[in-house]
ZAZA-150007 format. One record per residue (C-alpha): residue number from 0; residue in one letter; x, y, z. Coordinates in steps of 0.1 Angstrom, whole numbers. Example, Ala and Ser with C-alpha at 12.3 -4.5 7.8 and 13.67 -1.06 7.14 Angstrom:
! ZAZA-150007
nr_rest_px_py_pz
0_A_123_-45_78
1_S_137_-11_71
This chain:
! ZAZA-150007
nr_rest_px_py_pz
0_M_0_0_0
1_S_14_34_-10
2_T_19_63_15
3_E_-12_82_2
4_R_-34_51_5
5_R_-23_47_42
6_R_-30_83_49
7_N_-65_81_35
8_A_-72_49_54
9_E_-63_66_87
10_G_-87_94_85
11_D_-89_111_51
12_R_-63_137_62
13_R_-53_164_38
14_R_-19_161_24
15_A_-7_195_35
16_E_-13_186_71
17_G_13_159_70
18_P_14_128_92
19_V_6_130_129
20_D_28_103_142
21_G_59_110_121
22_S_74_93_92
23_R_54_66_73
24_G_85_49_59
25_S_102_58_28
26_G_70_72_12
27_G_78_53_-20
28_R_109_50_-40
29_R_127_84_-41
30_R_143_98_-72
31_A_179_107_-69
32_G_181_142_-54
33_G_144_147_-53
34_P_111_136_-37
35_A_97_102_-40
36_R_77_93_-72
37_D_44_92_-53
38_E_50_126_-37
39_R_38_158_-53
40_A_66_175_-72
41_G_56_210_-63
42_G_41_229_-33
43_R_57_206_-8
44_R_81_218_19
45_R_113_199_20
46_A_121_182_53
47_D_140_203_79
48_A_157_174_93
49_E_168_140_82
50_G_147_120_105
51_G_115_116_85
52_F_96_137_61
53_W_88_165_85
54_G_119_160_106
55_D_121_151_142
56_G_117_182_164
57_A_111_204_134
58_G_81_220_152
59_P_49_214_170
60_E_27_186_158
61_R_0_199_135
62_P_-34_192_147
63_R_-58_172_128
64_R_-89_187_113
65_G_-121_174_126
66_R_-148_159_104
67_P_-179_179_98
68_P_-210_167_116
69_E_-226_157_83
70_Q_-197_135_74
71_E_-196_121_109
72_A_-233_114_106
73_R_-228_97_72
74_S_-199_76_87
75_E_-221_66_116
76_G_-250_57_93
77_R_-272_87_102
78_A_-289_106_74
79_P_-285_143_71
80_R_-313_168_73
81_R_-334_171_42
82_R_-357_199_30
83_P_-394_191_34
84_D_-413_183_3
85_G_-427_214_-13
86_E_-404_238_4
87_L_-386_261_-20
88_P_-349_267_-17
89_R_-340_301_-3
90_R_-325_325_-29
91_R_-298_349_-20
92_S_-303_386_-26
93_E_-280_403_-50
94_G_-246_409_-34
95_E_-253_386_-5
96_R_-226_360_1
97_P_-237_324_6
98_R_-241_315_42
99_R_-220_287_55
100_P_-239_258_70
101_Q_-241_260_108
102_D_-233_231_130
103_G_-256_202_122
104_E_-270_220_92
105_A_-268_203_59
106_P_-251_222_31
107_R_-273_236_4
108_R_-279_215_-28
109_R_-279_229_-62
110_P_-309_221_-83
111_E_-303_192_-106
112_G_-287_204_-138
113_E_-276_238_-123
114_R_-239_244_-129
115_P_-218_259_-101
116_R_-215_297_-102
117_P_-179_308_-108
118_P_-165_332_-81
119_Q_-171_369_-88
120_D_-145_396_-85
121_G_-131_396_-51
122_E_-149_365_-40
123_R_-131_336_-26
124_P_-138_302_-40
125_R_-166_286_-22
126_R_-155_257_-1
127_R_-174_230_16
128_P_-174_231_53
129_E_-149_211_71
130_G_-160_175_72
131_G_-186_183_45
132_R_-194_159_18
133_A_-206_163_-16
134_R_-243_154_-21
135_R_-252_127_-45
136_P_-272_136_-75
137_E_-309_129_-74
138_G_-316_93_-82
139_Q_-281_80_-76
140_R_-280_49_-55
141_R_-261_48_-23
142_R_-229_29_-24
143_P_-234_-5_-7
144_D_-214_-16_22
145_E_-197_-41_0
146_D_-183_-31_-34
147_P_-188_-52_-65
148_R_-154_-68_-60
149_G_-164_-83_-27
150_R_-144_-63_-3
151_R_-160_-46_28
152_R_-158_-9_33
153_A_-144_7_64
154_A_-168_8_93
155_A_-183_40_105
156_G_-157_61_122
157_G_-129_41_108
158_P_-106_48_79
159_R_-122_52_44
160_D_-119_26_17
161_P_-88_35_-2
162_R_-105_27_-34
163_D_-128_57_-31
164_R_-130_70_-67
165_G_-131_106_-57
166_R_-103_116_-34
167_D_-82_85_-41
168_R_-80_94_-77
169_E_-70_130_-69
170_N_-44_118_-43
171_A_-30_93_-68
172_A_-27_120_-94
173_R_-9_142_-69
174_S_15_115_-59
175_E_24_108_-95
176_G_28_145_-104
177_R_-3_146_-126
178_R_-33_169_-126
179_A_-62_155_-108
180_P_-96_151_-124
181_G_-117_182_-121
182_R_-87_205_-125
183_G_-84_212_-161
184_T_-87_176_-173
185_R_-113_161_-194
186_A_-127_144_-163
187_A_-136_178_-149
188_G_-166_181_-171
189_G_-183_150_-157
190_G_-202_151_-125
191_G_-226_122_-121
192_G_-219_88_-107
193_R_-192_77_-85
194_G_-159_95_-93
195_G_-171_115_-122
196_S_-168_106_-159
197_R_-133_90_-157
198_R_-123_72_-189
199_R_-123_35_-182
200_G_-89_19_-181
201_R_-79_-15_-194
202_G_-80_-31_-161
203_D_-115_-18_-155
204_E_-129_-34_-186
205_E_-152_-63_-180
206_P_-140_-96_-196
207_D_-158_-107_-228
208_D_-168_-143_-222
209_R_-183_-149_-257
210_P_-168_-177_-279
211_W_-138_-166_-300
212_F_-157_-170_-333
213_K_-185_-147_-320
214_R_-159_-121_-309
215_F_-143_-124_-344
216_M_-175_-122_-363
217_S_-186_-91_-343
218_K_-156_-73_-357
219_A_-150_-90_-390
220_W_-184_-93_-406
221_K_-184_-59_-421
222_P_-150_-62_-438
223_A_-160_-97_-449
224_L_-192_-84_-464
225_V_-174_-57_-483
226_T_-148_-82_-496
227_L_-175_-106_-507
228_G_-193_-79_-525
229_L_-162_-69_-543
230_M_-155_-105_-553
231_I_-190_-109_-567
232_I_-187_-77_-587
233_G_-153_-87_-600
234_G_-164_-122_-608
235_V_-194_-110_-628
236_A_-172_-85_-646
237_A_-145_-112_-654
238_F_-172_-136_-667
239_A_-187_-109_-689
240_I_-153_-100_-704
241_L_-142_-137_-710
242_Y_-176_-145_-725
243_A_-175_-115_-748
244_T_-139_-123_-760
245_A_-146_-161_-765
246_P_-146_-171_-802
247_D_-180_-177_-818
248_V_-194_-200_-845
249_G_-179_-180_-873
250_E_-144_-184_-860
251_L_-150_-221_-855
252_K_-159_-226_-892
253_T_-128_-206_-902
254_K_-106_-228_-880
255_A_-122_-260_-895
256_E_-113_-248_-930
257_T_-77_-241_-921
258_E_-52_-259_-943
259_M_-32_-285_-924
260_S_6_-289_-929
261_A_26_-321_-924
262_T_56_-322_-900
263_Q_91_-324_-915
264_I_116_-348_-899
265_M_152_-339_-906
266_W_184_-360_-906
267_A_213_-350_-884
268_S_233_-321_-900
269_K_269_-327_-910
270_G_290_-297_-902
271_D_277_-265_-916
272_E_256_-283_-942
273_K_218_-277_-941
274_P_201_-308_-927
275_E_181_-328_-952
276_V_145_-339_-948
277_A_144_-376_-938
278_V_106_-380_-940
279_T_74_-362_-934
280_T_43_-372_-915
281_G_24_-373_-948
282_E_-6_-354_-960
283_V_-35_-354_-937
284_R_-68_-362_-955
285_R_-102_-350_-946
286_V_-137_-355_-960
287_E_-166_-336_-944
288_V_-200_-352_-940
289_Q_-234_-340_-928
290_Y_-251_-351_-897
291_E_-276_-371_-918
292_D_-246_-390_-934
293_I_-233_-403_-900
294_P_-249_-437_-893
295_P_-263_-445_-858
296_T_-235_-471_-854
297_V_-209_-444_-853
298_I_-229_-419_-832
299_N_-236_-446_-806
300_G_-200_-457_-805
301_V_-186_-422_-801
302_L_-211_-412_-775
303_A_-206_-444_-755
304_A_-168_-438_-755
305_E_-168_-400_-749
306_Q_-201_-387_-734
307_R_-231_-409_-731
308_T_-254_-380_-720
309_F_-242_-356_-746
310_F_-277_-346_-759
311_T_-290_-337_-723
312_D_-258_-323_-707
313_P_-247_-287_-708
314_G_-217_-276_-727
315_I_-194_-281_-697
316_S_-190_-308_-670
317_I_-188_-293_-635
318_T_-177_-326_-619
319_G_-151_-332_-646
320_I_-137_-298_-642
321_G_-135_-302_-604
322_R_-117_-335_-608
323_A_-92_-320_-632
324_V_-85_-291_-609
325_L_-79_-313_-579
326_S_-56_-335_-599
327_G_-37_-306_-614
328_G_-49_-315_-648
329_E_-38_-351_-646
330_A_-72_-367_-642
331_G_-88_-374_-676
332_G_-123_-377_-686
333_G_-133_-343_-674
334_S_-141_-327_-708
335_T_-174_-329_-727
336_I_-175_-332_-764
337_T_-181_-295_-767
338_Q_-150_-288_-746
339_Q_-129_-311_-767
340_M_-140_-294_-798
341_A_-131_-260_-783
342_R_-97_-273_-772
343_G_-89_-288_-805
344_Y_-100_-261_-830
345_Y_-90_-228_-815
346_S_-54_-217_-817
347_N_-59_-190_-791
348_L_-62_-218_-765
349_D_-24_-223_-767
350_S_-9_-215_-734
351_S_18_-229_-712
352_N_-6_-229_-682
353_R_-31_-257_-682
354_Y_-54_-238_-660
355_V_-56_-208_-684
356_R_-63_-232_-713
357_K_-91_-248_-692
358_V_-107_-215_-684
359_K_-107_-204_-721
360_E_-120_-238_-731
361_I_-149_-235_-706
362_F_-161_-201_-719
363_I_-158_-211_-755
364_S_-179_-242_-747
365_I_-205_-221_-729
366_K_-208_-198_-758
367_L_-209_-225_-785
368_N_-235_-245_-765
369_Q_-258_-214_-767
370_Q_-252_-206_-803
371_M_-252_-242_-818
372_E_-275_-271_-818
373_K_-263_-304_-803
374_E_-264_-321_-837
375_E_-243_-293_-853
376_I_-217_-295_-825
377_L_-214_-333_-829
378_T_-211_-331_-867
379_T_-183_-304_-864
380_Y_-165_-325_-838
381_L_-166_-357_-859
382_N_-155_-339_-891
383_T_-124_-323_-875
384_I_-112_-348_-849
385_Y_-78_-364_-857
386_L_-80_-402_-855
387_G_-45_-413_-865
388_R_-32_-429_-897
389_N_-32_-394_-913
390_A_-70_-393_-911
391_S_-88_-362_-900
392_G_-125_-368_-895
393_I_-146_-398_-891
394_A_-151_-404_-928
395_M_-113_-408_-936
396_A_-108_-428_-904
397_S_-134_-453_-917
398_Q_-113_-458_-948
399_A_-79_-458_-929
400_Y_-88_-485_-904
401_F_-115_-506_-921
402_G_-113_-497_-958
403_K_-151_-490_-958
404_D_-174_-462_-965
405_L_-188_-445_-934
406_S_-223_-458_-940
407_E_-210_-494_-940
408_L_-195_-494_-905
409_T_-209_-520_-880
410_D_-216_-513_-843
411_A_-183_-528_-833
412_E_-164_-507_-858
413_G_-182_-476_-847
414_A_-173_-483_-811
415_F_-137_-489_-820
416_L_-134_-455_-837
417_G_-149_-439_-806
418_I_-123_-456_-784
419_I_-93_-444_-804
420_I_-102_-407_-802
421_Q_-83_-402_-769
422_M_-51_-419_-781
423_P_-49_-423_-819
424_S_-12_-428_-820
425_N_-14_-460_-799
426_F_-35_-476_-827
427_D_-16_-465_-857
428_D_6_-496_-859
429_N_-7_-528_-872
430_E_4_-547_-841
431_L_-8_-532_-808
432_G_17_-529_-780
433_P_12_-550_-749
434_W_-1_-521_-728
435_T_-25_-509_-755
436_E_-38_-544_-761
437_K_-44_-549_-724
438_Y_-60_-515_-721
439_L_-83_-522_-751
440_N_-94_-556_-740
441_E_-97_-552_-703
442_E_-108_-516_-698
443_R_-121_-496_-728
444_W_-140_-523_-747
445_P_-160_-535_-716
446_Y_-166_-499_-707
447_V_-180_-490_-741
448_Q_-202_-521_-741
449_N_-217_-511_-707
450_Q_-222_-475_-719
451_L_-241_-486_-750
452_A_-264_-507_-728
453_L_-270_-477_-704
454_M_-277_-454_-733
455_H_-304_-477_-746
456_E_-320_-480_-711
457_E_-322_-442_-708
458_D_-333_-436_-744
459_P_-344_-465_-766
460_S_-335_-446_-797
461_L_-298_-446_-787
462_G_-274_-474_-779
463_L_-279_-511_-780
464_P_-298_-537_-759
465_R_-275_-551_-732
466_E_-273_-586_-747
467_K_-264_-572_-781
468_A_-239_-547_-767
469_E_-221_-575_-746
470_A_-219_-597_-778
471_L_-198_-571_-797
472_E_-162_-582_-805
473_I_-132_-561_-813
474_P_-130_-557_-851
475_E_-101_-565_-873
476_R_-82_-536_-889
477_I_-67_-534_-923
478_P_-28_-531_-926
479_Y_-15_-495_-925
480_G_15_-485_-945
481_V_29_-460_-970
482_E_13_-453_-1003
483_E_26_-470_-1034
484_G_53_-451_-1053
485_E_67_-434_-1022
486_E_104_-438_-1014
487_A_96_-453_-980
488_E_81_-483_-998
489_T_116_-495_-1009
490_D_134_-486_-976
491_P_117_-495_-944
492_K_139_-472_-923
493_F_117_-442_-932
494_G_86_-457_-917
495_Y_104_-467_-885
496_V_119_-432_-883
497_R_85_-415_-887
498_Q_69_-437_-860
499_A_99_-435_-836
500_V_100_-397_-838
501_T_63_-393_-833
502_D_64_-416_-802
503_E_93_-396_-788
504_I_77_-362_-793
505_I_45_-373_-776
506_E_66_-388_-747
507_R_91_-359_-742
508_Y_70_-329_-750
509_S_39_-337_-730
510_Q_42_-307_-708
511_A_41_-285_-739
512_G_8_-302_-749
513_I_21_-316_-782
514_T_-3_-343_-794
515_A_-3_-367_-823
516_E_-27_-343_-841
517_D_-3_-314_-838
518_I_25_-336_-852
519_A_3_-345_-882
520_T_-13_-311_-889
521_E_7_-282_-875
522_G_37_-282_-898
523_L_63_-288_-871
524_V_100_-291_-879
525_V_119_-318_-861
526_Q_156_-320_-860
527_T_170_-354_-851
528_S_204_-369_-843
529_L_199_-398_-867
530_D_227_-403_-893
531_P_214_-418_-925
532_E_247_-435_-933
533_L_248_-452_-899
534_M_212_-462_-902
535_D_221_-480_-934
536_A_252_-495_-917
537_A_230_-508_-888
538_R_209_-526_-914
539_G_238_-539_-934
540_A_258_-552_-904
541_F_235_-582_-900
542_D_245_-594_-935
543_I_275_-611_-918
544_L_253_-636_-902
545_P_243_-669_-919
546_A_209_-673_-933
547_T_182_-671_-906
548_P_144_-674_-905
549_E_124_-643_-915
550_D_109_-639_-880
551_T_144_-634_-865
552_M_144_-600_-846
553_M_177_-581_-853
554_G_181_-552_-829
555_L_208_-526_-830
556_T_209_-492_-812
557_A_238_-468_-812
558_V_240_-439_-786
559_D_265_-411_-781
560_P_274_-414_-744
561_A_284_-377_-741
562_T_249_-365_-751
563_G_225_-394_-750
564_E_217_-389_-787
565_I_206_-419_-807
566_V_226_-418_-839
567_A_213_-450_-855
568_F_190_-480_-850
569_H_177_-509_-870
570_G_139_-511_-870
571_G_134_-542_-891
572_D_125_-552_-927
573_N_89_-541_-928
574_S_76_-511_-909
575_V_40_-520_-917
576_E_41_-555_-903
577_D_71_-558_-879
578_V_75_-542_-845
579_N_106_-520_-841
580_N_133_-546_-835
581_S_156_-522_-816
582_L_134_-497_-797
583_I_104_-518_-787
584_H_111_-555_-790
585_R_127_-571_-760
586_T_143_-604_-750
587_Q_162_-619_-721
588_A_194_-601_-714
589_G_216_-631_-704
590_S_250_-623_-691
591_S_249_-588_-706
592_Y_231_-579_-674
593_K_262_-587_-653
594_P_278_-552_-655
595_Y_250_-538_-635
596_V_258_-564_-608
597_L_294_-555_-609
598_A_287_-517_-607
599_T_265_-523_-577
600_A_292_-543_-559
601_L_318_-516_-566
602_S_294_-489_-554
603_N_290_-508_-522
604_G_328_-510_-515
605_I_335_-544_-529
606_S_367_-541_-549
607_L_376_-558_-582
608_K_403_-576_-562
609_S_378_-593_-540
610_K_380_-631_-539
611_F_351_-654_-549
612_D_346_-691_-553
613_G_345_-698_-591
614_D_338_-735_-587
615_S_307_-752_-602
616_P_281_-762_-593
617_Q_271_-742_-562
618_E_239_-739_-541
619_F_226_-705_-530
620_P_198_-696_-505
621_G_165_-691_-522
622_L_173_-712_-552
623_Q_159_-747_-557
624_S_186_-758_-581
625_E_223_-755_-583
626_V_240_-728_-603
627_I_267_-740_-628
628_N_292_-722_-649
629_A_297_-726_-686
630_G_306_-762_-693
631_N_302_-768_-656
632_T_338_-756_-653
633_S_353_-749_-619
634_Y_377_-720_-618
635_G_387_-720_-581
636_P_393_-687_-563
637_V_388_-658_-588
638_N_386_-620_-586
639_L_359_-599_-603
640_V_381_-591_-632
641_K_385_-627_-642
642_A_349_-635_-633
643_T_338_-608_-658
644_A_363_-617_-685
645_D_354_-654_-684
646_S_317_-647_-676
647_I_318_-670_-646
648_N_283_-674_-632
649_T_287_-684_-596
650_P_306_-652_-584
651_F_279_-630_-599
652_V_250_-650_-583
653_K_269_-647_-550
654_L_271_-610_-554
655_A_234_-607_-562
656_S_226_-628_-531
657_V_247_-605_-509
658_L_236_-572_-524
659_G_200_-580_-531
660_A_183_-582_-565
661_Q_163_-550_-558
662_T_195_-531_-553
663_V_209_-544_-586
664_D_177_-536_-605
665_A_176_-501_-590
666_L_211_-493_-603
667_A_202_-507_-637
668_V_171_-484_-639
669_K_192_-454_-629
670_A_217_-463_-656
671_G_190_-463_-683
672_V_171_-496_-683
673_A_133_-489_-684
674_E_119_-496_-650
675_E_91_-518_-663
676_Q_117_-543_-677
677_T_126_-553_-641
678_T_91_-567_-637
679_T_95_-592_-666
680_S_109_-619_-643
681_T_111_-627_-606
682_Q_135_-606_-586
683_G_160_-629_-571
684_P_197_-639_-573
685_L_193_-652_-608
686_V_188_-616_-622
687_A_226_-616_-623
688_L_223_-641_-651
689_G_199_-619_-671
690_T_165_-633_-666
691_H_149_-598_-672
692_Q_139_-589_-708
693_V_153_-558_-722
694_S_156_-540_-756
695_T_187_-529_-773
696_L_177_-493_-765
697_D_178_-502_-728
698_Q_212_-518_-730
699_A_227_-491_-751
700_T_214_-464_-727
701_G_226_-483_-696
702_Y_261_-489_-709
703_S_263_-453_-720
704_T_264_-444_-683
705_F_296_-464_-678
706_A_311_-450_-710
707_A_303_-414_-698
708_G_321_-419_-665
709_G_290_-427_-645
710_T_268_-398_-657
711_H_234_-408_-673
712_R_217_-387_-699
713_P_183_-399_-713
714_A_185_-415_-748
715_H_168_-394_-774
716_M_168_-388_-812
717_V_148_-355_-813
718_T_174_-327_-807
719_E_151_-297_-815
720_L_114_-292_-821
721_R_102_-259_-838
722_T_68_-246_-847
723_S_60_-236_-882
724_E_68_-200_-871
725_G_102_-210_-859
726_T_96_-210_-821
727_V_117_-236_-803
728_I_97_-259_-780
729_Q_116_-271_-749
730_P_114_-308_-740
731_D_104_-320_-705
732_D_139_-334_-698
733_A_159_-304_-709
734_E_176_-300_-675
735_K_186_-337_-674
736_L_201_-335_-709
737_E_220_-304_-700
738_S_237_-315_-667
739_G_231_-353_-667
740_T_225_-374_-636
741_R_253_-390_-616
742_V_246_-427_-612
743_V_280_-441_-601
744_D_314_-424_-592
745_E_340_-420_-619
746_G_362_-446_-602
747_V_334_-472_-603
748_A_327_-465_-640
749_A_364_-468_-647
750_D_366_-502_-629
751_V_335_-515_-647
752_T_350_-504_-680
753_Y_383_-520_-673
754_A_367_-553_-664
755_M_347_-553_-697
756_T_379_-546_-717
757_Q_391_-579_-706
758_V_361_-596_-722
759_V_372_-583_-756
760_D_410_-587_-749
761_G_411_-625_-751
762_G_377_-633_-734
763_G_344_-645_-747
764_G_339_-613_-768
765_S_372_-614_-787
766_N_352_-613_-820
767_A_342_-577_-812
768_A_378_-564_-813
769_L_382_-537_-839
770_P_409_-540_-866
771_D_425_-506_-858
772_G_433_-518_-823
773_R_413_-490_-805
774_P_402_-500_-770
775_V_368_-517_-767
776_A_348_-527_-736
777_G_318_-549_-738
778_K_299_-579_-726
779_T_284_-610_-742
780_G_252_-627_-733
781_T_233_-659_-743
782_S_201_-672_-728
783_S_194_-709_-723
784_D_184_-728_-754
785_A_198_-699_-775
786_V_166_-679_-773
787_S_187_-647_-773
788_A_222_-637_-781
789_W_238_-603_-771
790_F_268_-582_-774
791_V_268_-547_-758
792_G_301_-528_-762
793_Y_315_-493_-765
794_T_345_-472_-774
795_P_350_-438_-756
796_Q_329_-421_-783
797_L_301_-445_-791
798_V_280_-473_-775
799_A_262_-499_-795
800_A_240_-528_-784
801_V_232_-558_-806
802_G_205_-583_-797
803_L_192_-613_-816
804_S_160_-633_-808
805_R_129_-647_-825
806_E_95_-630_-828
807_K_81_-657_-805
808_A_101_-655_-773
809_T_102_-692_-767
810_D_117_-701_-801
811_T_154_-709_-805
812_L_177_-689_-827
813_Q_185_-707_-860
814_F_214_-701_-883
815_D_224_-722_-913
816_G_251_-747_-903
817_Q_248_-741_-865
818_T_230_-759_-838
819_A_216_-743_-808
820_D_247_-754_-788
821_Q_269_-734_-812
822_I_250_-701_-811
823_Y_264_-676_-786
824_G_265_-639_-782
825_G_302_-640_-788
826_T_299_-658_-821
827_T_269_-639_-836
828_S_261_-605_-820
829_A_298_-596_-814
830_K_305_-600_-851
831_V_275_-578_-860
832_W_287_-552_-835
833_R_322_-552_-851
834_E_308_-547_-886
835_F_287_-517_-875
836_M_314_-501_-854
837_M_340_-503_-882
838_V_318_-480_-902
839_A_308_-458_-873
840_M_345_-453_-861
841_E_358_-446_-896
842_G_377_-413_-894
843_V_372_-410_-856
844_E_404_-405_-837
845_P_410_-433_-812
846_K_408_-425_-775
847_Q_418_-444_-744
848_F_396_-455_-715
849_P_406_-442_-680
850_P_428_-466_-660
851_P_412_-487_-633
852_Q_409_-471_-599
853_Y_403_-503_-578
854_V_378_-486_-556
855_G_365_-503_-525
856_A_380_-529_-502
857_E_393_-563_-511
858_E_367_-587_-496
859_N_370_-625_-492
860_Y_339_-645_-501
861_L_357_-678_-504
862_P_341_-707_-485
863_T_355_-718_-452
864_P_375_-750_-456
865_S_359_-780_-439
866_P_382_-797_-413
867_S_395_-831_-424
868_P_387_-861_-402
869_E_424_-869_-397
870_E_434_-834_-386
871_P_405_-818_-368
872_S_408_-781_-362
873_D_393_-761_-334
874_E_402_-727_-348
875_P_373_-708_-363
876_S_376_-693_-397
877_D_381_-655_-401
878_E_349_-650_-420
879_P_317_-670_-421
880_S_305_-683_-455
881_D_272_-694_-469
882_E_289_-715_-495
883_P_284_-752_-494
884_S_312_-776_-486
885_D_337_-786_-513
886_Q_324_-822_-510
887_E_295_-824_-534
888_S_268_-850_-531
889_E_260_-864_-565
890_T_224_-862_-576
891_E_204_-886_-598
892_C_208_-886_-635
893_D_188_-858_-653
894_P_188_-863_-691
895_D_173_-829_-696
896_H_202_-813_-677
897_P_233_-831_-688
898_G_264_-823_-668
899_Q_246_-821_-635
900_G_249_-849_-610
901_Q_256_-885_-621
902_P_262_-891_-658
903_C_233_-907_-677
904_P_239_-941_-693
905_S_241_-942_-730
906_D_233_-969_-755
907_E_259_-955_-779
908_P_294_-969_-781
909_T_316_-951_-756
910_N_345_-950_-781
911_E_326_-932_-807
912_E_336_-896_-813
913_C_311_-872_-798
914_P_304_-837_-808
915_P_314_-809_-784
916_L_291_-802_-755
917_D_271_-834_-761
918_F_275_-848_-726
919_E_249_-875_-731
920_C_270_-889_-760
921_Q_301_-889_-738
922_G_288_-917_-716
923_E_296_-923_-679
924_G_320_-903_-659
925_E_323_-866_-654
926_P_319_-848_-687
927_E_350_-832_-700
928_P_348_-797_-713
929_P_357_-791_-750
930_Q_393_-788_-759
931_G_407_-754_-749
932_C_379_-747_-724
933_D_402_-751_-694
934_G_424_-721_-702
935_R_423_-686_-687
936_N_402_-672_-715
937_P_382_-701_-731
938_P_366_-695_-764
939_D_330_-683_-765
940_E_316_-717_-775
941_C_327_-730_-741
942_E_302_-708_-723
943_T_270_-726_-714
944_T_248_-724_-683
945_Q_222_-752_-681
946_P_186_-741_-674
947_S_174_-744_-638
948_D_144_-764_-627
949_Q_131_-734_-608
950_P_103_-717_-627
951_T_104_-680_-632
952_V_71_-667_-618
953_E_60_-638_-640
954_G_29_-616_-637
955_E_11_-596_-662
956_E_26_-569_-683
957_N_23_-534_-668
958_G_29_-500_-681
959_G_20_-489_-715
960_D_32_-480_-749
961_Q_30_-444_-736
962_G_48_-453_-704
963_G_83_-455_-719
964_L_102_-439_-747
965_F_90_-453_-780
966_G_65_-474_-761
967_R_93_-497_-751
968_T_74_-515_-725
969_G_80_-538_-753
970_A_70_-568_-772
971_S_89_-600_-772
972_G_69_-616_-799
973_G_34_-628_-803
974_E_31_-639_-766
975_T_33_-620_-734
976_G_71_-620_-737
977_R_77_-638_-704
978_R_92_-672_-699
979_A_108_-693_-674
980_V_143_-695_-689
981_L_176_-688_-674
982_T_208_-677_-690
983_R_228_-704_-706
984_E_262_-688_-714
985_D_289_-667_-699
């Protein structure tokens, strides 16, 4: 309690009288060299002595002033005298001074509303009598004995409550050096109530116990209402502007009549020479028809596939738009036929922002829906939609796909044309890709059948009865190829180039919104990296092979490792009938997959000098059958350089077991193998032997990462895409092409390359050595039963992958004069690789590979020797091993897997000369490898790995033709492309 509050509590003494009983303590904290902060700064006499405020012995004690009788009466609870009712107050005569109240007489009250008279000249200010108390205004309630805060007031005759709002406020102001209310302050003007009209402070405010949202709304509803009003006004104005600027029917007709231009595809330029045109997309043909000419079979099929309720729906789909917005434009099926027409036929919809395009499309659709009849909209849509095969409009599509007039189309054919509207490029080829075929058979065709039935149930004049709709079968299409007399008829490479470039543009320029229709009609200019001479060399390199069946798939893809540019590929002999042999067709990789295992081991700290058991056969966890080397040859302890050079199977299966098949596949995908290829066989230790199916594009891209020092760049053949006005369009992977992606360290890439140079320098790939002696690194691969043969190799400047297989994945390769046991990657594909690279490297200065770095630590994966019975050993080995004991238990004879277990008896004479690798002919005893197979670098024909009894569990194909570059989710022939075959060779 402050000094002033104590004084008031002890009798309401005036400050000038000072304390009666001496000092009251420090009187509050004093300022340096001055009075305390709660003392009045002026009008106060400084202490005459140091012993208290007034000083001890400074003079006689000042007497206290007595309380007026009225105040005493109030403090004792007695009411003062009041004027009787009806008695008028006495008025003073002019010049008469007011009479002071006598003892016991109540002071005179001013009438309510009368202001106090200011003192006249010479008059002293009127003062209340001593002890007098201001009267309460009429109607004011008497202060209760207990204040609202629950504290009792001082009893009568005792000290006053220090919270009295009158004098306490004045005393507090004096102690703080401020002017008290009523003395020139704003509070002086107030008079009623307790303490006058003092402004309420923060502490005096009553708490607001309303919920927070009510408190917020009480303050925010006005700004929110204003904001909402402005938004509504702005939205209406924006709608009016966009609607007014949207194209109308007249502009639609002008757009429909615009002449379409074919896209030009250019060969790679040589030096400063102007690039030559390789091929064009061809002239787009269009024949317009009237609504009456479109048969119900086509109308039903298109509406069932695109918008079943077209005739009753508005021009836009609110639910579809919302789905597209929430998915960022990725969710399809959100556009009505009117919206598709608006998107397809107005050039002013072009925008890099998909949301801006969508807004424009919506307003055009709203406007067209109001200005055109439904039949007119549908007719315009079907006359101008691009359907692939250079056909614009439903009439030309009828000729291109079925060779019929529009009026002759069946219900199934009309439904098929409705299905291909969304992705016409997927149905251009005569053979559908595996993803497209699955999509058509399992998703779209059943969907259209159901929609046809629903249409008929809602409107009997549309659609088909359910039983008839469910009986529809996918129709057969006519072959699609080039017109007679064109140059492409004599050279199939032009057809393959056209299709490959189209597929790549759709894949790599999707963010720019380039579609198959744009490629066919917008007159784009495509610059490629394809060299026509190397394209011819890729085709001619296979002439070195003996005669082979027509369905042999001959794949070759060449990639520049520094840029990722595809410089050449061999598509096949017939672009109309054969799938692209190099970019799409796939087959088992065999031992050409081993470099990915090696790179994974080096990246995990396992050095090339690490020791492995090269003996054969060996058992591994998770495998039902033993793993054997080529010719069942045992090599003893080997390092990874020798294991790679001689393509020894057991060390690589051991590595895959230690590292994990998923880890190996992950690195292969980063290096360039399409991710969907890793699903073509069971992920297990045998992936080291190449059970996955890959294309030559996959292998050329993957090996390019090693040739480029561990940096991957996506393989591509389109180097620049320009509009007809010359504007360059950026691809989606521009940043990856510019900087590349680091997959492995340079040291790892150098060690992988060094190990593969030993394959060519005296190993199984010696047939790939180039005559000029330049360094070559590569790896062979042969699957069991010779269903595929590989050689993938590179110089520092160029990578090329060669793969041989049959159209039907289970068929064995056949060459005149050779049996299946004589067909290897090193004797077939390596020779083709050499023929091509001699042309490709002509005039190119030789370069050297970086020296090996021998990264990682030298590990020991040799098995722990078993103690002999004569000399038992109690010393444990330094490292545990999962390898089986050296003592092998012989298994029963298996005639289907010669060379494993006990030899099978033979009825043939044992002294008869047997052909190489015919172990059944060799009779009893362990089969001996062919002559020369026990050396350090055995010839390629020694390499053979017998198939395992373990089936390879393979699921359905996934991904799609649009899911990988050139639709390379692939085809391995007429079947699903999956088989339970293990690698045979290397």
